[in-house]
C-alpha positions in Angstrom: 21.5 -38.7 7.5 18.3 -40.0 8.7 17.2 -38.4 12.0 14.2 -40.3 12.8 13.3 -42.2 15.9 11.4 -44.9 14.2 12.4 -47.3 11.2 11.0 -44.7 8.8 13.8 -43.2 6.9 13.8 -39.6 5.6 17.0 -39.0 3.6 17.8 -35.5 2.8 19.6 -34.4 -0.4 20.6 -30.7 -0.8 20.9 -29.0 -4.0 23.8 -26.6 -4.0 22.6 -23.8 -6.2 19.4 -22.9 -4.4 20.1 -24.9 -1.0 16.9 -26.9 -1.9 16.2 -30.0 0.2 14.9 -33.1 -1.6 14.0 -36.3 0.2 13.6 -39.9 -0.3 11.2 -41.6 2.3 11.4 -45.4 2.8 10.9 -48.0 5.6 13.4 -50.6 4.4 16.1 -51.6 1.7 14.3 -53.2 -1.2 10.8 -51.6 -0.4 9.0 -48.8 -1.9 9.9 -45.2 -1.6 8.6 -41.7 -2.2 10.9 -39.1 -4.0 9.8 -35.8 -2.5 10.7 -32.4 -4.3 13.5 -33.6 -6.5 15.6 -30.5 -7.6 18.3 -29.6 -10.1 21.3 -31.8 -10.6 23.4 -33.0 -8.9 20.8 -33.5 -6.3 18.4 -35.5 -8.4 21.2 -37.6 -9.7 22.3 -38.3 -5.9 18.7 -39.4 -5.3 18.9 -41.9 -8.0 22.2 -43.2 -6.7 20.7 -43.7 -3.2 17.7 -45.5 -4.6 19.8 -47.8 -6.7 22.2 -48.5 -3.6 19.3 -49.5 -1.4 17.4 -51.3 -4.1 14.3 -49.1 -3.5 11.2 -49.1 -5.6 9.9 -45.5 -6.2 6.1 -45.4 -5.9 5.5 -41.7 -6.5 7.1 -38.4 -7.1 5.6 -36.3 -4.1 5.7 -32.5 -4.5 5.1 -30.1 -1.6 4.5 -27.3 -4.1 5.2 -26.3 -7.7 7.9 -23.8 -7.5 10.8 -24.5 -10.0 13.6 -25.4 -7.5 11.3 -28.1 -6.1 10.3 -29.7 -9.4 13.4 -29.3 -11.5 14.4 -33.0 -11.1 11.2 -34.5 -12.2 12.1 -34.9 -15.7 15.4 -36.4 -14.8 13.6 -39.0 -12.5 11.0 -39.9 -15.1 13.8 -40.9 -17.6 14.3 -43.9 -15.3 10.9 -44.4 -14.3 8.6 -42.9 -17.2 5.4 -44.4 -15.6 6.0 -42.9 -12.0 2.9 -40.9 -10.9 3.5 -37.2 -9.8 1.3 -36.1 -6.8 0.9 -32.5 -6.0 -1.7 -30.0 -4.5 -4.5 -29.3 -7.1 -3.8 -25.5 -7.1 0.0 -25.9 -8.1 -0.6 -28.6 -11.0 -0.4 -25.9 -13.6 2.9 -25.1 -12.4 4.4 -28.5 -13.7 4.0 -27.4 -17.1 3.8 -23.6 -17.0 7.2 -21.8 -16.6 5.6 -18.6 -15.7 3.5 -20.1 -13.0 6.6 -22.0 -11.5 8.9 -19.0 -11.6 11.5 -20.3 -13.9 10.7 -18.2 -17.1 11.8 -14.8 -15.4 15.1 -16.3 -15.0 15.4 -17.5 -18.5 15.1 -21.2 -17.7 11.7 -22.0 -18.8 11.5 -25.3 -16.8 8.6 -27.7 -17.4 7.9 -31.4 -16.2 7.1 -33.7 -18.9 3.4 -34.1 -17.7 0.8 -32.7 -15.3 -0.1 -34.6 -12.0 -1.5 -37.9 -11.9 -3.0 -37.5 -8.3 -3.9 -34.5 -6.3 -2.8 -34.1 -2.6 -6.0 -33.0 -1.2 -6.1 -31.7 2.5 -7.1 -34.3 4.9 -6.1 -37.2 2.6 -4.2 -40.2 4.1 -1.6 -41.8 2.2 0.3 -45.1 2.9 3.9 -46.1 2.2 5.0 -49.6 3.2 2.7 -49.9 6.1 3.1 -46.2 7.3 0.3 -43.7 7.3 1.0 -40.1 6.3 -1.6 -37.2 6.5 -1.8 -34.4 3.9 -2.0 -31.0 5.5 -3.0 -27.7 3.8 -0.1 -25.3 4.2 -0.7 -23.2 1.3 0.3 -19.4 1.3 3.7 -19.7 0.0 2.2 -21.2 -3.1 -1.7 -21.7 -3.7 -1.4 -25.4 -3.4 1.3 -25.9 -0.7 1.0 -29.1 1.2 2.8 -30.9 4.0 2.9 -34.6 4.9 2.8 -35.7 8.5 3.5 -39.1 9.8 2.6 -39.7 13.6 4.9 -42.8 13.8 8.0 -41.1 12.6 7.2 -38.0 14.7 8.0 -36.0 11.3 6.3 -33.5 9.1 7.7 -32.6 5.5 6.8 -28.9 5.0 8.3 -27.8 1.8 8.7 -24.0 1.9 5.8 -23.3 4.5 7.9 -23.3 7.6 11.8 -23.1 8.2 13.9 -22.9 11.3 13.3 -19.2 12.4 11.3 -18.1 9.3 8.6 -18.8 6.9 8.2 -19.1 3.2 8.3 -16.0 1.0 5.0 -14.6 0.2 5.9 -12.0 -2.4 5.5 -14.4 -5.2 2.3 -14.4 -7.6 -0.5 -16.4 -5.9 1.2 -16.2 -2.5 -0.9 -15.2 0.6 0.9 -14.2 3.7 -2.0 -14.3 6.0 -3.2 -17.6 4.6 0.2 -19.0 5.3 0.6 -17.9 8.8 -3.0 -19.2 9.5 -2.3 -22.5 8.2 1.1 -22.8 9.9 -0.7 -22.2 13.2 -3.8 -24.4 12.6 -2.2 -27.2 10.8 1.5 -27.3 11.8 1.3 -25.9 15.4 -1.3 -28.3 16.1 1.2 -31.1 15.9 3.1 -32.5 19.0 6.0 -30.2 19.9 8.5 -33.1 19.4 7.6 -33.5 15.7 10.7 -32.9 13.6 10.2 -30.5 10.7 11.9 -31.2 7.4 11.8 -28.0 5.4 12.4 -27.2 1.8 15.6 -25.3 2.6 17.8 -25.4 5.7 18.2 -27.6 8.7 15.6 -29.6 10.5 13.7 -28.0 13.4 10.8 -29.0 15.6 7.4 -27.8 16.0 8.0 -26.9 19.8 10.9 -24.8 18.8 9.2 -22.8 16.1 6.0 -22.2 18.3 8.4 -20.7 21.0 10.8 -18.7 19.0 9.6 -18.1 15.2 9.3 -14.3 15.0 7.2 -14.6 11.8 4.3 -16.6 13.4 4.2 -15.7 17.1 4.0 -17.7 20.1 0.9 -20.1 20.7 
């Protein structure tokens, strides 16, 4: 269900095996949308059904980072929209086509997207979706190119695996950096208004204020 105070809709779809959250962001039925972090079936199939039901027009696949559970549905989505652009942080681009870099190879899956990124999500960039403005934040540390998307109008930030309710992303993966992640959470995410709703890559939503007060992995402001 959408939980935003504005007209902006952030619809959550949970992939049951990894509990990964994918999202469809839109403003109105029949308008453009972003598909964020599509995961393994049946989640990516549910995303497609939602888009069809609301007559949405996908504008981009937006990836908060390149780990396998967050890109697994890209190929499935591109079967319906082969020209749909992929956006991801520059440093995570190679994860799209490198099964070792996206961590699927060690599990015997060897997952690869059909193509590399069409656009890089550079920190500080401003994106627009159907009249709404979103800012790209550097929340790397869980992965080298981790990004978050913040929309002031929605009072919401989509953070991937940077920040969870009561926790933070793992930093024991190749390319991870725990100190960098905590620094980015404090400098980028904790600088947002306390009421900002946090849409994480796993688990329930939370708020910036709640995490500033209670998250034991980041500490109080």
